[in-house]
C-alpha positions in Angstrom: 21.0 22.9 -65.8 21.6 23.6 -61.7 20.1 26.9 -60.8 23.2 28.2 -58.9 23.2 31.3 -59.9 20.8 32.3 -58.0 23.1 32.6 -55.6 24.3 31.2 -52.4 22.2 28.9 -50.4 22.4 26.9 -47.1 22.3 22.8 -47.3 22.4 20.9 -44.0 22.9 22.8 -40.7 22.3 21.5 -37.0 20.0 22.9 -34.8 20.1 22.4 -30.9 17.9 24.3 -28.5 19.7 24.4 -25.3 18.2 25.2 -22.0 18.2 27.8 -19.5 20.1 25.5 -16.7 23.6 26.0 -16.9 24.1 22.2 -15.9 21.9 20.6 -18.8 21.8 21.1 -22.1 18.7 19.5 -24.3 18.8 18.9 -28.0 16.2 19.6 -29.8 13.9 16.6 -31.4 14.3 17.3 -34.8 14.3 15.8 -38.4 12.6 17.6 -41.1 12.6 18.5 -44.9 14.6 21.4 -46.2 13.3 22.3 -49.9 14.7 24.3 -52.3 12.8 24.6 -55.4 12.8 27.0 -58.0 10.3 26.7 -60.9 11.9 29.2 -63.8 9.2 29.7 -66.3 9.7 28.1 -69.7 12.7 25.1 -68.3 12.3 21.7 -67.1 12.4 21.1 -63.4 15.8 19.7 -63.2 17.2 20.4 -60.0 15.0 20.5 -56.9 17.1 20.0 -53.9 15.8 18.2 -50.6 17.9 17.9 -47.4 17.3 17.5 -43.9 17.7 19.1 -41.0 18.2 17.1 -37.9 19.1 17.2 -34.2 22.7 17.3 -33.2 22.4 13.5 -31.8 20.7 12.2 -34.4 21.3 8.3 -35.3 23.4 7.9 -38.4 21.0 5.4 -39.6 18.4 7.5 -40.4 16.8 7.2 -43.8 18.9 8.4 -46.7 17.7 11.4 -49.0 18.0 9.1 -52.1 14.3 6.7 -50.7 12.3 9.6 -50.8 9.0 9.9 -53.2 8.5 13.5 -53.8 5.9 14.4 -56.5 4.8 18.0 -58.3 1.1 18.4 -59.2 0.3 21.2 -61.9 -2.8 23.1 -61.7 -4.3 20.4 -64.2 -4.1 17.8 -61.5 -1.2 16.0 -63.3 1.6 14.6 -61.3 5.1 14.3 -61.4 7.0 12.0 -59.5 10.7 13.2 -59.1 13.8 11.1 -59.7 16.8 10.9 -57.5 19.7 12.3 -59.9 22.1 10.4 -58.2 23.6 14.0 -57.5 23.6 14.5 -53.3 20.1 15.9 -52.8 19.0 16.8 -56.1 15.9 15.4 -57.6 14.5 16.0 -61.3 11.1 15.8 -63.0 12.8 16.4 -67.1 9.4 16.1 -68.7 7.9 18.5 -66.8 8.5 22.1 -68.6 7.3 24.5 -66.4 4.5 26.8 -67.8 3.6 30.8 -66.6 0.5 31.3 -65.3 0.3 27.7 -63.8 -0.2 26.7 -60.2 2.5 24.1 -59.1 2.0 22.0 -55.6 4.5 19.8 -53.8 4.1 16.7 -52.2 6.3 14.2 -50.0 5.8 11.8 -46.9 8.2 12.2 -44.4 8.0 10.7 -40.9 4.5 10.4 -40.8 3.7 13.6 -42.2 3.1 15.1 -45.4 5.4 17.8 -46.6 3.6 20.1 -48.8 4.0 23.4 -50.8 2.0 25.5 -53.1 3.3 28.1 -55.7 2.3 30.2 -58.5 4.5 31.3 -62.0 4.0 34.8 -62.7 4.2 36.8 -66.0 8.0 37.6 -66.7 8.8 41.6 -66.7 8.5 43.0 -70.3 10.0 46.1 -72.1 13.4 45.8 -70.7 15.5 48.5 -71.1 19.2 49.4 -71.1 20.9 52.7 -71.0 24.0 51.5 -73.2 25.0 48.4 -74.9 28.8 49.0 -74.8 30.5 50.6 -71.6 33.8 52.4 -71.7 35.9 51.7 -68.4 39.5 52.4 -67.5 42.2 49.7 -66.8 43.8 50.0 -63.4 47.3 48.8 -63.3 48.5 50.9 -60.7 47.3 53.5 -58.4 47.9 55.9 -60.2 45.0 54.9 -62.5 42.8 55.0 -59.7 43.6 58.8 -59.3 43.1 59.2 -63.0 40.2 57.5 -64.2 37.0 58.8 -65.8 33.7 58.1 -63.8 31.4 56.3 -66.4 28.1 57.8 -67.5 25.0 56.3 -65.3 23.9 52.8 -66.3 20.4 52.5 -65.7 18.4 49.4 -66.3 14.6 49.6 -66.2 11.3 47.3 -67.6 7.6 47.0 -67.2 5.7 44.9 -64.6 2.8 44.8 -62.3 2.7 47.2 -59.8 3.7 45.9 -56.5 5.3 43.0 -57.7 8.9 41.7 -56.4 11.8 41.9 -58.7 15.6 41.1 -58.7 18.4 42.0 -61.3 21.5 39.5 -61.5 24.0 40.5 -63.9 27.0 38.3 -65.1 30.3 38.5 -67.1 29.7 35.5 -69.4 33.2 35.3 -70.8 35.2 32.0 -70.4 38.2 33.8 -69.3 36.8 37.4 -67.9 39.5 40.1 -68.2 40.0 42.1 -64.9 39.3 46.3 -64.8 41.1 46.5 -62.3 44.4 44.3 -61.8 45.3 45.6 -58.0 42.5 43.5 -56.9 42.4 40.6 -59.3 46.1 40.0 -57.9 44.4 39.8 -54.2 43.7 36.6 -52.7 40.3 37.4 -53.2 39.6 38.8 -56.5 36.4 40.4 -57.2 33.0 37.9 -58.0 32.2 37.9 -62.1 28.4 38.2 -60.9 26.3 40.6 -58.7 23.0 40.1 -57.5 20.2 42.4 -56.1 17.8 41.8 -52.9 14.3 41.9 -54.4 12.5 45.3 -54.6 9.6 46.3 -56.1 11.3 48.8 -58.0 11.2 48.5 -62.0 14.9 50.5 -62.3 18.0 49.7 -61.3 20.6 52.1 -61.5 23.9 49.9 -61.5 27.2 51.6 -60.3 29.9 50.7 -62.6 32.7 51.3 -60.3 31.5 49.4 -57.9 29.7 46.6 -59.3 31.4 45.7 -62.6 35.2 43.8 -62.0 36.0 42.4 -65.7 35.8 43.4 -69.1 34.0 41.7 -71.7 30.1 40.5 -72.6 27.5 40.6 -69.8 24.4 39.0 -69.3 21.8 40.7 -67.4 18.5 39.4 -66.0 15.8 40.6 -64.5 13.7 38.2 -62.4 10.1 38.6 -61.2 9.7 36.7 -57.9 7.0 35.7 -55.1 6.4 36.6 -51.6 7.7 33.5 -50.4 11.3 33.9 -52.2 11.1 37.5 -50.8 10.5 36.0 -47.4 14.1 34.1 -47.3 15.6 38.2 -47.3 13.7 38.9 -43.7 15.7 36.4 -42.0 18.3 39.1 -40.1 21.1 36.6 -40.6 22.4 35.7 -43.8 19.9 36.7 -46.3 19.2 33.3 -48.7 21.2 31.4 -46.3 18.3 31.5 -44.0 16.4 28.1 -45.4 16.5 26.2 -42.3 15.3 29.3 -40.2 12.2 30.0 -42.4 9.3 27.7 -43.5 8.4 30.3 -45.8 5.4 28.3 -47.9 6.5 24.8 -46.9 4.0 23.4 -44.4 5.9 20.8 -41.9 9.5 21.4 -43.6 11.7 24.1 -43.9 12.8 26.2 -47.5 11.2 27.4 -49.8 9.0 26.4 -52.9 8.4 29.2 -55.7 8.2 30.1 -59.3 10.4 32.7 -61.1 10.2 34.5 -64.7 12.7 36.3 -66.1 13.7 38.8 -69.4 17.3 39.3 -70.1 19.9 41.4 -72.5 23.5 41.6 -72.9 25.7 44.2 -72.8 29.7 45.0 -73.6 32.4 46.5 -71.2 35.9 47.3 -73.3 38.5 49.4 -72.1 38.9 53.0 -73.1 
């Protein structure tokens, strides 16, 4: 299962370094690994993404990603070689089930250097509580419905966890064919997404803005993730948030990207037409 829900991440980008001289342009001498690895507690390691950031003028015959030999080692010293999946950039170790409270290390020899990282899989949040399990919303078919719609009651998500730890919330409509609440938006060229994801925070509550953040009727899954500081570092990039993999080494030595452990707790709620 690829963890694409964790929302929108960078793949291969070109980096170049330009001199101040108006007449000369120097290209950065760079060929480094970009690691995108999320270890989910209780799940197998099935989608470790390994790509490269290379110089603008790099030769096309550079070694391919499929020939790498990455390894993940658990806290007991047992090693799990990662196998190329045949899917562009992805490796897996299906025999490795990620355990909460365990430390994991990554290593890969590339260009004569060891690309390495280490992460800890934290305890998950507990006592997830939703202020409602069924939420009425007004269907919007024309502009008069916008004027006459009632304001839904506040919807609060709360959980228990370690003070100072970081969490984020993900809400996804899990219907096969989601039914839009606002048909005016749905008919536009850019209909709203059936999913939202918040930025990491140390808060242990989240107030869902139903009229702005819920766009479809039907069943929704809400997941609260606990994340590590290396994940939070991705949001400190002033550009496009999680798109900053190639601009931030976080916890990767001799490479870019992130190697991090996550745990979660989840529940569901229903949104229906009043």
